[in-house]
C-alpha positions in Angstrom: 130.2 -136.8 50.2 132.6 -139.5 48.5 133.4 -142.1 50.4 137.0 -143.0 51.5 138.2 -146.2 52.8 140.9 -146.5 55.9 142.5 -149.6 56.0 144.6 -150.8 59.5 146.5 -154.3 59.2 148.9 -155.7 61.4 150.2 -158.6 63.3 151.1 -161.8 61.7 150.2 -160.5 58.1 153.1 -158.0 58.0 155.3 -161.1 58.3 154.2 -163.7 56.0 155.2 -162.8 52.5 152.2 -164.7 50.6 149.7 -162.5 53.1 151.2 -159.3 52.7 151.3 -159.5 49.1 147.7 -160.8 49.2 146.6 -157.8 51.4 148.4 -155.6 49.4 146.7 -156.4 46.4 143.2 -157.0 47.5 143.7 -153.5 48.9 145.1 -151.8 45.7 141.8 -153.2 44.5 139.5 -151.3 46.7 137.5 -148.4 44.7 137.7 -145.0 45.3 140.2 -143.4 47.9 142.1 -145.1 50.5 144.2 -144.9 53.4 146.7 -147.7 54.8 147.7 -147.7 58.9 150.2 -150.3 60.0 151.5 -151.9 62.5 154.7 -153.9 62.9 155.3 -154.9 66.2 156.4 -158.3 65.6 159.1 -157.3 63.3 160.5 -154.7 66.2 160.6 -157.7 68.9 162.5 -159.8 66.4 164.8 -156.7 65.5 165.4 -155.8 69.0 166.2 -159.4 70.0 168.8 -159.0 66.9 170.2 -155.9 68.6 170.5 -157.4 72.0 167.6 -155.4 73.0 165.4 -156.5 75.9 161.5 -156.5 74.8 159.0 -155.4 77.9 155.4 -156.0 77.5 152.7 -154.7 79.9 149.4 -155.7 79.1 149.8 -156.0 75.4 151.6 -152.7 75.3 155.5 -152.3 74.7 157.4 -150.3 77.1 159.8 -147.9 75.3 162.6 -146.5 76.6 165.3 -144.6 74.6 166.9 -148.1 73.0 163.5 -149.4 71.7 162.5 -145.9 70.7 165.2 -146.5 67.7 164.3 -149.7 66.8 160.5 -149.1 66.4 161.3 -146.1 64.6 163.8 -148.0 62.4 161.2 -150.7 62.0 158.4 -149.0 61.9 159.1 -145.7 59.9 161.6 -147.4 58.1 161.9 -151.3 57.2 157.9 -151.5 57.2 157.0 -148.7 55.9 158.8 -148.5 52.6 158.5 -152.2 51.8 154.5 -151.9 52.1 154.7 -148.6 50.0 157.3 -149.8 47.5 154.7 -153.1 46.9 152.1 -150.8 46.6 153.8 -149.1 44.0 154.3 -152.5 42.0 150.5 -152.6 42.4 150.0 -149.2 40.7 149.3 -147.5 43.4 150.9 -144.2 44.2 151.6 -144.8 47.6 153.5 -142.1 50.1 155.0 -143.5 53.3 154.4 -141.0 56.5 154.5 -141.4 60.2 152.5 -139.0 62.5 155.3 -136.6 62.5 155.7 -135.6 58.8 153.7 -132.9 57.7 152.4 -132.3 62.1 150.0 -135.3 60.4 149.4 -136.6 64.0 150.2 -134.9 67.2 150.4 -136.8 70.7 151.2 -136.2 74.2 153.6 -139.1 76.2 151.9 -141.4 78.0 151.4 -139.9 81.7 153.2 -142.4 84.5 151.2 -144.3 86.4 151.0 -147.5 87.8 153.1 -148.2 84.8 156.1 -145.6 83.1 155.4 -146.8 79.7 158.6 -144.5 78.4 158.4 -143.0 74.9 154.3 -143.9 74.4 152.2 -141.5 72.8 148.5 -141.0 73.2 146.7 -139.5 70.2 145.7 -135.9 70.5 144.3 -135.1 67.0 144.8 -135.8 63.3 145.4 -132.9 60.7 142.3 -133.9 58.5 143.2 -130.5 55.9 147.2 -131.7 55.0 145.6 -135.3 55.1 142.6 -134.5 52.8 145.6 -132.5 50.8 147.4 -135.1 50.4 144.8 -137.6 49.2 143.5 -134.7 46.8 147.0 -134.9 44.8 146.5 -138.8 44.2 148.4 -139.8 46.8 147.7 -143.1 49.3 149.3 -142.2 52.2 150.7 -145.3 54.0 150.9 -144.6 58.0 153.5 -146.0 60.3 152.3 -146.1 64.1 154.8 -143.1 65.1 153.9 -139.7 66.0 155.6 -136.4 67.8 155.0 -134.6 70.8 155.9 -131.0 69.0 158.6 -130.9 71.1 160.9 -132.9 69.1 160.0 -136.5 70.7 158.7 -139.4 68.2 156.1 -141.6 70.2 155.5 -145.1 69.7 152.0 -145.0 69.3 149.3 -147.6 69.2 148.1 -148.3 65.5 144.5 -149.1 65.8 144.3 -145.8 67.6 146.2 -144.3 64.9 144.0 -145.4 62.3 141.4 -144.5 64.6 142.2 -140.9 64.7 142.7 -140.9 61.1 139.6 -141.7 60.2 138.0 -139.4 62.5 139.8 -136.5 60.9 138.8 -137.5 57.4 134.9 -137.7 58.2 135.0 -134.0 58.1 135.8 -134.6 54.3 134.6 -138.0 53.2 132.0 -141.0 54.3 134.8 -143.0 56.2 134.7 -146.7 56.0 137.2 -147.9 58.6 138.5 -151.5 58.6 141.2 -153.2 60.7 142.2 -156.2 59.5 143.5 -159.5 61.5 144.0 -163.2 61.7 140.5 -164.1 62.6 137.4 -163.7 60.6 135.9 -161.1 62.8 134.7 -160.9 66.5 133.9 -164.2 67.5 131.7 -165.9 69.8 133.9 -168.9 70.5 137.6 -168.0 70.9 138.7 -171.3 69.0 135.7 -171.1 66.5 136.6 -169.2 63.1 132.9 -169.7 62.1 131.6 -168.4 65.2 131.6 -164.5 63.8 129.2 -161.9 65.6 128.3 -160.2 62.3 126.8 -157.1 64.2 128.0 -155.6 67.4 126.0 -152.7 69.1 126.5 -151.4 72.4 123.9 -152.9 74.0 125.5 -156.5 72.7 128.9 -155.1 73.3 127.9 -154.6 76.8 126.4 -158.2 77.5 129.5 -160.1 75.1 132.0 -158.0 78.0 130.2 -159.3 81.0 130.0 -162.7 79.4 133.5 -162.7 79.3 133.3 -163.6 75.0 134.8 -160.2 74.5 138.2 -159.9 76.7 141.9 -158.9 76.7 143.2 -157.2 73.1 139.5 -157.2 71.9 138.1 -154.5 74.4 140.5 -151.5 73.2 139.9 -152.4 69.7 135.9 -152.7 70.0 136.3 -149.0 72.6 137.9 -147.7 69.7 135.5 -148.6 67.2 132.7 -146.9 68.8 134.7 -144.2 70.0 135.2 -143.2 65.8 131.1 -144.0 65.5 130.4 -141.6 68.2 133.1 -139.1 66.1 131.2 -139.3 62.7 132.6 -142.1 61.2 130.1 -143.9 59.0 131.5 -147.7 59.4 133.7 -150.0 61.2 134.4 -153.6 60.1 136.6 -155.8 62.1 137.3 -158.8 59.5 140.2 -161.0 58.2 142.5 -159.5 55.7 141.3 -161.9 53.0 138.2 -160.6 53.1 138.9 -157.0 52.1 137.7 -157.7 48.7 134.0 -158.6 50.5 133.5 -156.3 53.3 129.9 -157.9 53.5 131.9 -160.3 56.1 133.3 -160.1 59.1 132.5 -157.7 62.1 130.1 -154.5 61.7 130.4 -152.1 64.7 127.0 -149.9 64.5 126.1 -147.7 67.2 
């Protein structure tokens, strides 16, 4: 099957003009078919502060009440998404900005209330592989914002890593999928403050050891859980790497079964 590259980007990369431009230039240079999934949480927090809306984060997750849902919809689906689309058009990429609600691309359900009520936060059920495949066959490069819907008229704030995983697994029916998580570090690190301590390969056995030793912790655990889940669901390759390495994907951490 033909290869497709799904790239997820977020964090500081989207906020700094120089790193964003470099990332989009490198993304444009990736050969073959591709999809970009982006976050934008920092921008949403800044916009909330400007509008006088308090941001509440619990275990790294944003509590999304009605006011915050308005803000993340504006920022993710509007400001960030369309800025990325416009910059990719300038790089010669025929980008199409979408949320999960558009064309019913990604359906979710509202996260059940447990110890914490996260409000309008969605957990992904499935992405539509046929619709994504049709867009890509038309020559479009989807740029996916981290919003989904519940089928009952409600938008849901949805984790961008989960969105990227859902897109990658849906496309695994049609392509050999390479999923790349880009962030500020060189990869998964043996020592948190040492960028030269990249762990080149992590399999399930090594992952268990790294968690037990406390090397992998906090936000890296859901990222790696998501990575292994996509591999179990048919994705061929998962790489966690620095955005600047997008043109050299031999670098970074490769997740394997």
